[in-house]
N, C-alpha and C positions, 0 to 999 in steps of 0.2 A: 772207348766211351761212346755211349749212345745218347743222342740228344732227344729228350722227350718234351715236346712243346717248345716254348721259347726260353724258358728259364731253368729247366731241370736237366741235370746230367745223371744218367744211369751208368754206373761203373761196371764194365763188363769183365774186367779182370779182378782177381781177388785182392782186396785191400783190407788189412787187418790192423787192429791196435796192437802194437808191440809192447808199449808201456806208457803209463801216465804218472804224473807227479803233481802234487799240490802243496802249497804253503800258505798259511793264513795268519791274520793278526788276532788280537785278544777277543774282540766281540764275536768273531766268527768261530773261535775256539769254544766259546761259551754256548753257542747255538746248538740246535738239535742234531746237527751233522758233524759236530766237533770231532768225534772219534773216527771219522772217515777221511780226515786229512792227514797227509804224511808229515808235515812240519807245522808246528803251532808256536806262535810267539805270545808272550804275556804282556807286551807293550808295543806301541807303534814304532819304536825306533829299531826293533829287531837287532839290537846290538851295534847299531851304526850311529854316526854322528848327527845325521839329519834324516828327514823323512824321505827325501829323494833317494838317498843311498839305501834306506831301508827297503824301498820298493825294488831297487835293483837286487838287493839281497834275496827278496822273495822270489824274483824271477830265477835267479841263480839256483836257489834251493829246489824250485819246482822242476827245472831242467835237469838238475843232477839226479833227482828222484826218478824222473821219467826214463833217463838213460840207464839208471841202475836197474829199474824194473824190466827194461827191454834187454838188459845184459849187453849193452852197447856202449861205445865211447863216442865222444863228440866228433872225432875225426872220421868216424864211419858214416856220419850223416852227409847226404848229398846236398841238401839245402836246409836252410833255417828260415822259417817264417815267424815274425814276431810283431807285436804291436802293444800299445798302451795308451793312456789318456793324456799324457803330458805333451806340451808343445814340442813339435818336431820329434815325437815319439822317442824322447831321449833315453828312457829306461831301456828300451829295446836296442837302440843304436849303440849305447855305451856298453851294454852287456854283449852285444854281437862282436865287439872288438876283442872280447876275451876268448872267443872260440874261433877256431880256424875253419869256418864253414861258409860257403856262399850264402848270401843273406838277402831276403826280401823284407823290407820294413812296410808294415801295413797299418792303415787307420780306417776303421769303421766304427769307432767308439766302442760301445759295449757289444757290438756284433762282430768284432774283430776275430774272436776265437773261431767262429764257424766259417768266416771268410777264409782265414788261414787254413783251416782243415779242409775246406772244399778245394782250394787251389793245390794244397799238398796232395790230396787224393787224386786230382786230375793228373799231376805229374807222375805219380806212381802208376796210375791206370794206363797212361800212354807210354810207360816205360822210359820216360824222361828222367826218372829217379827211382832208386831202389828203397832208400830210407829217407824220410823227411821228418824233421823236428819242427814243431809249432808251439809257440808260447805266447801268453798275454799276461798282463799285470794291471793292477790299480791299487791305490792307497788312499784311504779316507782323507788323511791330512793333506797330501799333495793335491788331490783333486779339488778339495774344498778351497784351498788357497788359490788355485788357478781359476776355477769356474765360478766360485761364489764369493765367500768371505773367509779369511783365515779363521781357524778354530778359536783363536784367542779373542777375536772380535766379539763373539757371543751374540751374533745376530739371531733374531727369532725367525723360525721357519714354519710354514703351514704344515698341517698333517699330511698333505698330498706329497710332500717331499720324500725323496728316497735317500738312503744312507749308503755311501760308496763303500763297497767291500774292500777291505785290505787283504790282498792275497795275490797269488799267481798260480796259473795252471799250465802244464806242458804235456805234450803227447808226442810219441814217436809212432809213425805208421810205416808199414812195409808189406811185403807179400808173404812172409812166413805165417802159416796158419795158427791162429789163436782162437779164443772163444768168441771174440766180437769182430764182426765184419762191417765195414762202411759200404753202403750200397748206393746211395743217391745223395745229390746235393741240389738244392734249389736256390738260385741266386736272386736276391730281392731287388726291387726297384725303390728308388727314393720317393717317399711319400711325405706330404706336409699337410697336417690337419689345421694349420693356421694358429697353432698355440705358440704364444710368445713367453710363457711363464717357465723359466728354468727350474722352478721348484715343483713342477708337475710333469716330469718327463714320462711317467707311465701313460698318461693320457696322450701325450704327443706321439709315443712310439706304437701304441696299439693299432692304428691303421696300417702301418708297415707290416706288423706281425700278421694281421688278418690277411693282407694282400698276399704275403708269401705262403701262408698256410693254404689258402684257397687255391693258389697257383699250383702248389705241390700236389694237393689231392686231385685236382683236375688233370694235371699232366701225367701223373702216375696212374690215374684211374683207380685210386684207392679211396675207401671210406675211412673216416677217422678210427673206426673200430679195428682197422688193420694193425694199429699201433696199441701196445699195452699202455703207453703214455705219450702224450704230446706235451713238450716242456718249452716254455718261453724263457727268455733270458732274464729280464729284470723289469717286467711291467708293473710289479708291485701289486698291492691289493686294489689300488685305484685302476690301473691300466688293465688288470686281468678281467675285471668285470666288463669294461668297455670292449675288450677283445671278444668275449663271449657273445655280446650283442651284435657286434659287427659281422661275425661269421654266421650268426643265426640269420641275419638278413640275406645271406647268400645260401640259405637252406642247409647249413652245417651246424650240428650240435656237438660240442666238445664235452663228452662225458668223462673221459679219462685225461684230465688236463691238470698240469701243475705249473708253477712259476718259480724259477730259481730264487728270485728276490724274496718270495714269501717263505720258501723252504729253508733258507739258510739261517734265519733268526727265529727265536721264540717271539711270540707276539708281545710279551711284556718287556722285551729289550728296547732300549731307547733308539729305535731306528725308523720312526715315523711310519711311512706306508710300506717299508720293506727295503730290501737290498737292491743295489745297482752297481754299475762299474764293470769294466772289462773282465775283471776276475770273477764276477758273480756267476755267469753261466759256466765259466771254465772250471772253477773249483767244485761246483755242484756236480757237473757232468763228469769230470775226470776223477772226482773223488767218490761221492755217494752213488751216482747213477751207474757208473762203470762197475762198482762193486755189486750193485743190485743185479746187473746183467750177468756178471760172473757167477753169482749165486743162483741164477736161473729164475729169479723173481720177476725179471723183465726180459722178454724175448725180443721185442721190437720197440724202438722208440725214435721219435723225431724231436730233435733239439733245434729250436728256432731262436737264435741269439738276436737280440734287438739293440739298436744303437741310435742315440740322438746326436746328429751331426752338427752340433752347435759350437760356437766359440764365444768367448767373452766379448769380443769386439762386435760380432753380429748381434748379440743380445743388446749391447749398448746402443746400437743403431736401430733398435726396435724391429729387427727381422724376426720372422717366425722360425720354427725349428724343423728342419728337414730330418727325416728319420729313415732307417734302413733295417731290414731283417734278412738274415741268411739262415737256411735250414740244412741240416745234415741228418740222414737217417742211419741208424745203427741196428744190426740184427745179430742175435746170438746164434752160433753154430755149435752143435753138439760134437 
C-alpha cells in the first residue's frame, strides 16, 4: 500500500471483486433498480417473526449470494467485516456467530460499507488476508423504532426526512483477477455542520462527503472527470444539492454525480427526500453499479458512503450530529 497524502491509500497489489450479493425489502423492489437485486421480499418481515430477525435474514441472504457468485464457502474467508445501524450492531454480531470466520464488527452508520471495504482491501493488499467478506444491513422498521418513532406511532415528518432502506449488501474481495479492481480508498474525517435535526440527515452529512471528495481528488491528483461517475451514499435530494455547492466553493464541479438515496426509489414513492441507511449505498453499489461496470457502461467510479454518527440519547441531549464519509474507487479491467 502506498499512502498518498494524509487520508488516501493507493493499493499496489491487485485487489478484485470476487462476488457481490444483495437482498432488499418491498419498497426497494418496486424502485427503478429492483431488477438488479439478487433477493427481493414483498413485506418487511421477510418470512421472520419480527423486524430484527428480518434484518438478520437480509444479511444472511446477501452474504450467501456473494459467496455463491464468488464460488466460495464461508470457511474459505480469512476475515469477516460487518456492521449495521442497531445498538451494539446486533444484526452483524448475531449473524457472525453463524459463520466460523474471524470477525470485525464496525460502525460508521451509513458509511460502514466503504469503511469495511477499505479495511478489507488493506488486509488483502498487505497480504494479511487472501479473501475477505464484508457485509452491512439496515431495515426501515428497526431503524425507525430505534432512532425516531415506531412506525405504528404515525408521527409526521418533514419533506427533508430520508427513508431507511430495507436491505443488505455483501462483497467478497481477493486477488483472483476479475472485471473490477479496487484501486484506492480515502478515509474520511468526522465533520459537524451544527445540525441537530435528525429528520434532515442529508444536510448534516453533506460537509463530510465534500471533505472526503476534495481530499481524494487532491491526494490522488485527479480531476472529477477521471471518474465516469462519483456516487454518494445517501445525501438524498436535499443533501446532494448542498454537496454540489460545497465542492464548488473548493473549485470543483461535479458533472457526473449521483446519489444512491435518489437512485434507489422512484420520485413518486413515499420516501420523502430519498433513501438512507447502511444498506442504501451497499445494495446500489453491489447491485446496480457493479452490473453497470461488468457491462462496460462504467469504467471508473468513486463511491463515497456517508454516515450520520448520531444516537437517540445524544439527540435528546440536544447535541449536534457528527458525520463521516469514506470513499473507495473501482476500475474496470478488460
